[in-house]
One Martini backbone bead per residue (centre of mass of N, CA, C, O) as a GRO file, in nm:
protein
  411
    1MET     BB    1  -0.445   8.997   8.336
    2ILE     BB    2  -0.197   8.988   8.088
    3GLU     BB    3   0.151   8.954   8.142
    4LEU     BB    4   0.431   9.087   7.958
    5TYR     BB    5   0.784   8.993   7.934
    6VAL     BB    6   1.036   9.173   7.748
    7SER     BB    7   1.368   9.042   7.629
    8GLY     BB    8   1.400   9.083   7.335
    9GLN     BB    9   1.324   8.735   7.252
   10SER     BB   10   1.208   8.717   7.534
   11LEU     BB   11   0.928   8.540   7.704
   12ARG     BB   12   0.707   8.630   7.973
   13ILE     BB   13   0.435   8.504   8.184
   14TYR     BB   14   0.171   8.667   8.373
   15THR     BB   15  -0.110   8.484   8.515
   16PRO     BB   16  -0.394   8.409   8.596
   17VAL     BB   17  -0.664   8.247   8.580
   18ILE     BB   18  -0.810   8.114   8.277
   19ALA     BB   19  -1.133   8.135   8.156
   20ALA     BB   20  -1.372   8.055   7.970
   21ASP     BB   21  -1.636   8.239   7.831
   22THR     BB   22  -1.559   8.531   7.771
   23LEU     BB   23  -1.654   8.892   7.742
   24ASN     BB   24  -1.487   9.165   7.729
   25TYR     BB   25  -1.218   9.114   7.953
   26LEU     BB   26  -0.955   9.070   7.840
   27THR     BB   27  -0.614   9.171   7.906
   28VAL     BB   28  -0.305   9.348   7.806
   29GLN     BB   29   0.042   9.370   7.936
   30ALA     BB   30   0.341   9.517   7.826
   31TRP     BB   31   0.695   9.466   7.902
   32PHE     BB   32   0.994   9.646   7.814
   33LEU     BB   33   1.329   9.549   7.816
   34GLY     BB   34   1.488   9.785   7.705
   35ASP     BB   35   1.567   9.893   7.340
   36ASP     BB   36   1.491   9.683   7.110
   37TRP     BB   37   1.168   9.795   7.061
   38ASP     BB   38   1.230  10.059   6.952
   39GLY     BB   39   1.007  10.172   6.693
   40PHE     BB   40   0.806   9.943   6.707
   41THR     BB   41   0.542   9.771   6.590
   42ARG     BB   42   0.319   9.606   6.819
   43TRP     BB   43   0.243   9.252   6.857
   44VAL     BB   44  -0.009   9.012   6.958
   45HIS     BB   45  -0.023   8.646   6.960
   46PHE     BB   46  -0.288   8.400   6.910
   47ARG     BB   47  -0.285   8.029   6.924
   48LYS     BB   48  -0.521   7.760   6.806
   49GLY     BB   49  -0.433   7.534   6.631
   50GLU     BB   50  -0.494   7.404   6.294
   51GLY     BB   51  -0.586   7.532   6.018
   52PRO     BB   52  -0.909   7.626   5.947
   53GLY     BB   53  -0.984   7.585   6.278
   54ALA     BB   54  -0.823   7.803   6.378
   55GLU     BB   55  -0.737   8.017   6.643
   56VAL     BB   56  -0.709   8.384   6.602
   57TYR     BB   57  -0.492   8.652   6.736
   58ASP     BB   58  -0.416   8.991   6.609
   59LEU     BB   59  -0.277   9.241   6.824
   60ILE     BB   60  -0.241   9.567   6.877
   61LEU     BB   61  -0.054   9.783   7.051
   62ASP     BB   62  -0.073  10.044   7.228
   63GLY     BB   63   0.080  10.318   7.372
   64GLY     BB   64   0.075  10.126   7.652
   65ASP     BB   65   0.112   9.825   7.579
   66ARG     BB   66  -0.200   9.738   7.509
   67VAL     BB   67  -0.501   9.535   7.563
   68THR     BB   68  -0.823   9.587   7.551
   69GLU     BB   69  -1.144   9.468   7.606
   70ASP     BB   70  -1.258   9.591   7.323
   71LYS     BB   71  -1.095   9.368   7.138
   72GLY     BB   72  -1.208   9.067   7.202
   73LEU     BB   73  -1.049   8.875   7.401
   74ASN     BB   74  -1.157   8.527   7.352
   75LEU     BB   75  -1.091   8.230   7.520
   76THR     BB   76  -1.066   7.906   7.484
   77SER     BB   77  -1.026   7.601   7.573
   78GLY     BB   78  -0.683   7.536   7.620
   79GLU     BB   79  -0.402   7.567   7.415
   80TRP     BB   80  -0.194   7.859   7.392
   81THR     BB   81  -0.010   8.053   7.167
   82ILE     BB   82   0.244   8.303   7.254
   83TYR     BB   83   0.345   8.609   7.079
   84LEU     BB   84   0.574   8.852   6.939
   85SER     BB   85   0.576   9.143   6.716
   86GLY     BB   86   0.775   9.357   6.486
   87ASN     BB   87   0.785   9.678   6.299
   88ARG     BB   88   1.073   9.844   6.112
   89ASP     BB   89   1.180   9.947   5.826
   90GLY     BB   90   1.173   9.622   5.729
   91ALA     BB   91   1.185   9.517   6.012
   92ARG     BB   92   1.191   9.215   6.225
   93LEU     BB   93   1.047   9.115   6.549
   94THR     BB   94   1.070   8.831   6.775
   95THR     BB   95   0.945   8.579   6.981
   96ALA     BB   96   0.918   8.337   7.176
   97PRO     BB   97   0.706   8.097   7.263
   98VAL     BB   98   0.407   8.055   7.474
   99ILE     BB   99   0.224   7.847   7.696
  100VAL     BB  100  -0.138   7.856   7.755
  101THR     BB  101  -0.392   7.761   7.984
  102VAL     BB  102  -0.742   7.716   7.937
  103LYS     BB  103  -1.015   7.687   8.119
  104GLU     BB  104  -1.301   7.569   8.198
  105SER     BB  105  -1.615   7.650   8.244
  106GLY     BB  106  -1.948   7.652   8.409
  107LEU     BB  107  -2.091   7.666   8.149
  108SER     BB  108  -2.364   7.518   7.952
  109ASP     BB  109  -2.462   7.799   7.775
  110ALA     BB  110  -2.259   7.938   7.600
  111PRO     BB  111  -2.188   8.191   7.424
  112LEU     BB  112  -2.092   8.322   7.155
  113HIS     BB  113  -1.818   8.415   7.001
  114ALA     BB  114  -1.645   8.667   6.902
  115MET     BB  115  -1.513   8.780   6.623
  116PRO     BB  116  -1.216   8.850   6.529
  117MET     BB  117  -1.014   9.073   6.411
  118SER     BB  118  -0.832   9.148   6.171
  119VAL     BB  119  -0.560   9.308   6.082
  120ALA     BB  120  -0.694   9.491   5.873
  121GLU     BB  121  -0.927   9.580   6.062
  122GLN     BB  122  -0.754   9.713   6.276
  123VAL     BB  123  -0.613   9.918   6.098
  124SER     BB  124  -0.870  10.046   5.986
  125ASN     BB  125  -0.993  10.127   6.257
  126ASP     BB  126  -0.754  10.305   6.356
  127ALA     BB  127  -0.755  10.493   6.110
  128ALA     BB  128  -1.043  10.597   6.144
  129ALA     BB  129  -1.001  10.714   6.427
  130ALA     BB  130  -0.768  10.904   6.349
  131LEU     BB  131  -0.927  11.065   6.137
  132ALA     BB  132  -1.151  11.163   6.326
  133CYS     BB  133  -0.963  11.306   6.524
  134ALA     BB  134  -0.838  11.499   6.318
  135ARG     BB  135  -1.101  11.639   6.237
  136GLU     BB  136  -1.172  11.739   6.519
  137LEU     BB  137  -0.912  11.908   6.559
  138LYS     BB  138  -0.949  12.089   6.313
  139ALA     BB  139  -1.213  12.211   6.398
  140ALA     BB  140  -1.102  12.332   6.660
  141ALA     BB  141  -0.883  12.505   6.528
  142ASP     BB  142  -1.073  12.670   6.341
  143ALA     BB  143  -1.228  12.776   6.613
  144GLY     BB  144  -0.978  12.856   6.825
  145SER     BB  145  -0.892  12.641   7.057
  146PHE     BB  146  -0.550  12.676   6.986
  147ASN     BB  147  -0.432  12.978   7.044
  148GLY     BB  148  -0.256  12.896   7.257
  149ARG     BB  149   0.105  12.900   7.295
  150ASP     BB  150   0.127  12.737   7.600
  151GLY     BB  151  -0.118  12.513   7.636
  152ALA     BB  152  -0.372  12.632   7.804
  153SER     BB  153  -0.619  12.500   7.637
  154PHE     BB  154  -0.526  12.245   7.779
  155VAL     BB  155  -0.748  12.041   7.982
  156ILE     BB  156  -0.758  11.875   8.289
  157ALA     BB  157  -1.045  11.793   8.461
  158GLY     BB  158  -0.922  11.517   8.597
  159TYR     BB  159  -0.906  11.231   8.834
  160TYR     BB  160  -0.864  10.869   8.803
  161GLU     BB  161  -0.786  10.544   8.882
  162ASP     BB  162  -0.993  10.447   8.652
  163THR     BB  163  -1.212  10.382   8.395
  164ALA     BB  164  -1.454  10.312   8.569
  165ALA     BB  165  -1.459  10.577   8.727
  166LEU     BB  166  -1.486  10.761   8.484
  167GLU     BB  167  -1.755  10.645   8.362
  168ALA     BB  168  -1.924  10.689   8.625
  169ALA     BB  169  -1.878  11.009   8.645
  170VAL     BB  170  -1.870  11.048   8.318
  171THR     BB  171  -2.170  11.047   8.122
  172GLN     BB  172  -2.142  11.351   7.952
  173PRO     BB  173  -1.929  11.399   7.738
  174THR     BB  174  -1.713  11.594   7.553
  175ALA     BB  175  -1.533  11.689   7.308
  176GLY     BB  176  -1.198  11.663   7.433
  177GLU     BB  177  -1.227  11.553   7.701
  178ALA     BB  178  -0.998  11.540   7.986
  179TYR     BB  179  -0.827  11.270   8.171
  180GLY     BB  180  -0.673  11.132   8.444
  181VAL     BB  181  -0.522  10.798   8.478
  182GLY     BB  182  -0.449  10.694   8.807
  183THR     BB  183  -0.245  10.678   9.115
  184ALA     BB  184   0.009  10.804   8.959
  185ALA     BB  185   0.263  10.947   8.840
  186PRO     BB  186   0.210  10.912   8.528
  187TYR     BB  187  -0.066  10.994   8.357
  188GLU     BB  188  -0.327  10.888   8.170
  189ILE     BB  189  -0.481  11.018   7.878
  190TYR     BB  190  -0.828  11.074   7.845
  191ILE     BB  191  -1.029  11.110   7.545
  192TRP     BB  192  -1.315  11.211   7.396
  193ASP     BB  193  -1.471  11.028   7.133
  194ALA     BB  194  -1.735  11.141   6.946
  195VAL     BB  195  -1.740  10.949   6.699
  196ASN     BB  196  -1.713  10.662   6.885
  197SER     BB  197  -1.803  10.686   7.178
  198GLN     BB  198  -1.508  10.707   7.337
  199TRP     BB  199  -1.236  10.637   7.523
  200LYS     BB  200  -0.899  10.765   7.474
  201ASN     BB  201  -0.575  10.654   7.490
  202ASN     BB  202  -0.286  10.897   7.498
  203GLY     BB  203  -0.118  10.866   7.722
  204VAL     BB  204   0.145  11.035   7.820
  205LEU     BB  205   0.284  11.328   7.901
  206GLN     BB  206   0.534  11.423   7.649
  207GLY     BB  207   0.803  11.550   7.538
  208ALA     BB  208   1.057  11.615   7.364
  209LYS     BB  209   1.361  11.533   7.299
  210GLY     BB  210   1.642  11.632   7.412
  211SER     BB  211   1.938  11.762   7.404
  212PRO     BB  212   2.245  11.725   7.459
  213GLY     BB  213   2.459  11.774   7.689
  214ASP     BB  214   2.719  11.878   7.829
  215ALA     BB  215   3.017  11.813   7.911
  216GLY     BB  216   3.176  11.698   8.160
  217VAL     BB  217   3.359  11.714   8.464
  218THR     BB  218   3.685  11.624   8.578
  219PHE     BB  219   3.787  11.507   8.894
  220ARG     BB  220   4.117  11.498   9.050
  221PRO     BB  221   4.293  11.335   9.285
  222SER     BB  222   4.544  11.424   9.552
  223VAL     BB  223   4.801  11.275   9.764
  224ASP     BB  224   5.009  11.344  10.007
  225GLY     BB  225   5.234  11.260  10.262
  226ASP     BB  226   5.026  11.419  10.480
  227GLY     BB  227   4.712  11.366  10.377
  228ASN     BB  228   4.648  11.570  10.144
  229ILE     BB  229   4.358  11.657   9.960
  230SER     BB  230   4.339  11.732   9.616
  231TRP     BB  231   4.229  11.921   9.318
  232THR     BB  232   4.147  11.866   8.971
  233ASN     BB  233   4.035  12.013   8.650
  234ASP     BB  234   3.900  12.022   8.295
  235GLY     BB  235   3.690  12.302   8.340
  236GLY     BB  236   3.782  12.557   8.522
  237LEU     BB  237   3.701  12.499   8.806
  238GLU     BB  238   3.641  12.503   9.127
  239ASN     BB  239   3.800  12.365   9.383
  240PRO     BB  240   3.817  12.199   9.644
  241ALA     BB  241   3.916  12.193   9.944
  242VAL     BB  242   4.162  12.113  10.138
  243GLN     BB  243   4.210  11.785  10.287
  244ASN     BB  244   4.254  11.584  10.571
  245ILE     BB  245   4.287  11.205  10.582
  246ARG     BB  246   4.437  11.162  10.832
  247GLY     BB  247   4.468  10.984  11.093
  248PRO     BB  248   4.534  10.896  11.385
  249ALA     BB  249   4.771  10.799  11.577
  250GLY     BB  250   4.909  10.527  11.671
  251GLN     BB  251   5.022  10.304  11.872
  252ASP     BB  252   5.280  10.196  12.022
  253GLY     BB  253   5.481   9.952  12.001
  254ALA     BB  254   5.647   9.702  12.101
  255GLN     BB  255   5.942   9.633  12.227
  256GLY     BB  256   6.208   9.501  12.124
  257PRO     BB  257   6.468   9.322  12.133
  258ALA     BB  258   6.777   9.323  12.214
  259GLY     BB  259   7.060   9.372  12.074
  260MET     BB  260   7.358   9.266  11.959
  261SER     BB  261   7.667   9.280  12.011
  262ALA     BB  262   7.957   9.291  11.841
  263PHE     BB  263   8.101   9.066  12.003
  264ALA     BB  264   7.866   8.856  11.996
  265ALA     BB  265   7.852   8.842  11.686
  266ALA     BB  266   8.144   8.743  11.647
  267VAL     BB  267   8.120   8.483  11.812
  268GLU     BB  268   7.887   8.362  11.640
  269ALA     BB  269   8.089   8.375  11.375
  270GLY     BB  270   8.389   8.263  11.530
  271TYR     BB  271   8.513   8.421  11.742
  272GLN     BB  272   8.804   8.364  11.997
  273GLY     BB  273   8.849   8.606  12.148
  274THR     BB  274   8.859   8.869  12.343
  275GLU     BB  275   8.705   9.159  12.419
  276PRO     BB  276   8.953   9.350  12.441
  277THR     BB  277   9.076   9.263  12.171
  278PHE     BB  278   8.837   9.344  11.997
  279ASN     BB  279   8.830   9.646  12.076
  280ALA     BB  280   9.119   9.711  11.981
  281ALA     BB  281   9.066   9.640  11.684
  282LEU     BB  282   8.854   9.854  11.637
  283ALA     BB  283   9.034  10.104  11.715
  284ALA     BB  284   9.254  10.029  11.472
  285LEU     BB  285   9.110  10.071  11.200
  286PRO     BB  286   9.183  10.362  11.114
  287TYR     BB  287   9.487  10.311  11.108
  288HIS     BB  288   9.485  10.080  10.904
  289ASN     BB  289   9.343  10.231  10.672
  290ALA     BB  290   9.547  10.471  10.642
  291ARG     BB  291   9.798  10.262  10.570
  292HIS     BB  292   9.656  10.017  10.368
  293LEU     BB  293   9.496  10.163  10.192
  294PRO     BB  294   9.441  10.328   9.929
  295GLY     BB  295   9.660  10.603   9.999
  296GLY     BB  296   9.842  10.527  10.208
  297ALA     BB  297  10.151  10.537  10.438
  298ASP     BB  298  10.274  10.260  10.366
  299PRO     BB  299  10.593  10.181  10.244
  300ILE     BB  300  10.560   9.864  10.195
  301THR     BB  301  10.325   9.905   9.953
  302VAL     BB  302  10.514   9.958   9.734
  303LYS     BB  303  10.576   9.923   9.425
  304THR     BB  304  10.756   9.779   9.201
  305GLY     BB  305  10.984  10.044   9.095
  306ASN     BB  306  10.870  10.270   9.337
  307LEU     BB  307  11.100  10.300   9.523
  308GLU     BB  308  11.246  10.470   9.748
  309THR     BB  309  11.554  10.546   9.846
  310GLY     BB  310  11.486  10.508  10.176
  311ALA     BB  311  11.385  10.234  10.156
  312VAL     BB  312  11.321   9.923  10.265
  313THR     BB  313  11.525   9.647  10.163
  314ALA     BB  314  11.668   9.348  10.093
  315ASP     BB  315  11.935   9.464   9.981
  316LYS     BB  316  12.012   9.636  10.224
  317LEU     BB  317  12.014   9.411  10.437
  318ALA     BB  318  12.238   9.237  10.284
  319ALA     BB  319  12.455   9.494  10.291
  320GLY     BB  320  12.453   9.606  10.595
  321ALA     BB  321  12.247   9.764  10.726
  322VAL     BB  322  12.146  10.034  10.927
  323SER     BB  323  11.994  10.149  11.229
  324ALA     BB  324  11.758  10.411  11.336
  325VAL     BB  325  11.627  10.562  11.635
  326TYR     BB  326  11.341  10.773  11.688
  327THR     BB  327  11.189  11.036  11.881
  328ALA     BB  328  10.855  11.184  11.932
  329GLU     BB  329  10.624  11.466  11.973
  330LEU     BB  330  10.265  11.544  11.926
  331PRO     BB  331  10.117  11.813  12.004
  332VAL     BB  332   9.820  11.981  12.011
  333SER     BB  333   9.947  12.282  11.968
  334GLY     BB  334  10.115  12.214  11.686
  335TRP     BB  335   9.884  12.257  11.504
  336THR     BB  336   9.814  12.363  11.172
  337GLY     BB  337   9.544  12.517  11.045
  338SER     BB  338   9.191  12.563  10.934
  339GLU     BB  339   9.225  12.308  10.744
  340ALA     BB  340   9.244  12.059  10.553
  341PRO     BB  341   9.550  12.006  10.606
  342TYR     BB  342   9.722  11.927  10.887
  343SER     BB  343  10.030  12.052  11.059
  344GLN     BB  344  10.362  11.933  11.187
  345THR     BB  345  10.684  12.043  11.325
  346VAL     BB  346  10.962  11.848  11.441
  347ALA     BB  347  11.236  11.781  11.628
  348VAL     BB  348  11.510  11.549  11.494
  349GLY     BB  349  11.790  11.438  11.587
  350GLY     BB  350  11.966  11.294  11.294
  351LEU     BB  351  11.777  11.341  11.078
  352LYS     BB  352  11.721  11.279  10.737
  353ALA     BB  353  11.610  11.373  10.427
  354SER     BB  354  11.662  11.065  10.302
  355ASP     BB  355  11.469  10.946  10.484
  356THR     BB  356  11.249  10.640  10.529
  357PRO     BB  357  11.055  10.593  10.774
  358ILE     BB  358  10.920  10.411  11.033
  359VAL     BB  359  10.605  10.485  11.162
  360ASP     BB  360  10.512  10.484  11.512
  361LEU     BB  361  10.339  10.408  11.795
  362VAL     BB  362  10.352  10.480  12.134
  363LEU     BB  363  10.281  10.268  12.388
  364SER     BB  364  10.181  10.241  12.739
  365GLY     BB  365   9.977   9.981  12.834
  366SER     BB  366   9.711  10.131  12.840
  367TYR     BB  367   9.406  10.081  12.726
  368ALA     BB  368   9.273  10.361  12.741
  369VAL     BB  369   9.510  10.523  12.616
  370ASP     BB  370   9.565  10.351  12.355
  371ARG     BB  371   9.286  10.379  12.227
  372VAL     BB  372   9.302  10.686  12.180
  373ARG     BB  373   9.568  10.694  12.021
  374LEU     BB  374   9.480  10.517  11.784
  375GLU     BB  375   9.253  10.700  11.685
  376GLN     BB  376   9.437  10.953  11.637
  377TYR     BB  377   9.657  10.815  11.453
  378GLY     BB  378   9.450  10.767  11.213
  379LEU     BB  379   9.472  11.079  11.107
  380LEU     BB  380   9.730  11.006  10.983
  381TYR     BB  381   9.899  11.024  10.631
  382ARG     BB  382  10.189  11.190  10.665
  383ALA     BB  383  10.565  11.192  10.619
  384ASP     BB  384  10.836  11.434  10.633
  385THR     BB  385  11.173  11.473  10.580
  386GLY     BB  386  11.450  11.634  10.748
  387THR     BB  387  11.689  11.811  10.886
  388ASP     BB  388  11.616  11.748  11.203
  389SER     BB  389  11.313  11.676  11.081
  390LEU     BB  390  10.940  11.655  11.109
  391THR     BB  391  10.653  11.624  10.891
  392VAL     BB  392  10.305  11.622  10.972
  393TYR     BB  393   9.987  11.483  10.856
  394ALA     BB  394   9.622  11.564  10.881
  395ALA     BB  395   9.279  11.522  10.836
  396GLU     BB  396   9.262  11.579  11.145
  397ARG     BB  397   9.262  11.727  11.451
  398PRO     BB  398   9.422  11.633  11.707
  399THR     BB  399   9.344  11.576  12.081
  400GLU     BB  400   9.624  11.423  12.128
  401LEU     BB  401   9.907  11.308  12.243
  402LEU     BB  402  10.178  11.186  12.015
  403PRO     BB  403  10.389  10.925  12.040
  404ILE     BB  404  10.683  10.854  11.840
  405ARG     BB  405  10.845  10.623  11.607
  406LEU     BB  406  11.166  10.596  11.426
  407LEU     BB  407  11.272  10.387  11.150
  408CYS     BB  408  11.605  10.371  11.012
  409ILE     BB  409  11.746  10.256  10.700
  410ARG     BB  410  12.098  10.217  10.639
  411LYS     BB  411  12.419  10.185  10.479
   0.00000   0.00000   0.00000
């Protein structure tokens, strides 16, 4: 058998050794890859030589894309050019040619080769066979052989592996007798043609092409932060149940190196003071921010032209101003108010309502005590003077006794 593999216009051939001087032996099987050749009437062409003495075979492929041995494909020794062509509604499709070499046989008195049928003879022969088959089927239909509406009247009498086994087993077939040929489904159906007294390959049983199916439904997954995967779909169908796809927790990683303390980081950045001094500066930050940031209570930062009457100025100092120092204590129990701002009024003998004193914290000299006092003093943000009294306001309620000193500059 000569096997032809066709992909578009590309042709490849697989064949065992072909020897010359055979009669009614060679067959062809074509395999078409893809759908380029769908709907085309397919021919295989063999050419050897040129001019009037050229040997030519133009053979139409049957329903199984084959040329059977009864077509008389008998090749003489030498090089043969093989290609395929097809026709469909005025369109023509061809393949590139391939060269096959046929070896000489061992016969010394080889019989004459049968003359191949021309294209017209092949078409006429197939048309005559089709007409005879149609007449036979019409006669069977007129006789009521096809009255069954479900196809039950068509019977496959048996199955054989190949045509040789069929011909050996069924020696006296009747018109229309059908058998499946092949080693596995789908089987090719051979029906006895009583007009030409031969088995006709009718191809495989296959129904009409079905209509397109309904559009499919698309399911879309979504995964939340906890690893739960859920689904939605555009067809109104029930979605699969929610599943968790998060794996088990991994092992804890190794602990990293200990971080650097704030003092060590400051030294690395260039700080040259001692650690107690550094810590004291950190503790004083709230106090510093409350007094010196925008909105703070430091009277020295008042803009020019907005100085209060009692504020200390260079003019007052030059005019011989006098100073007065007062002290007071702000006990924890003295604060009033259920929410900020909290306030406390303490008696300060000699203080005037017109004074704008400099208020400062009295430090004890003990680092531990003064650190706590500085933190608490940073909660104060405003002080109002009255006659022999001072009212102080805090953003949070202090939890420590705060001794304060007031410096008043007067003319």
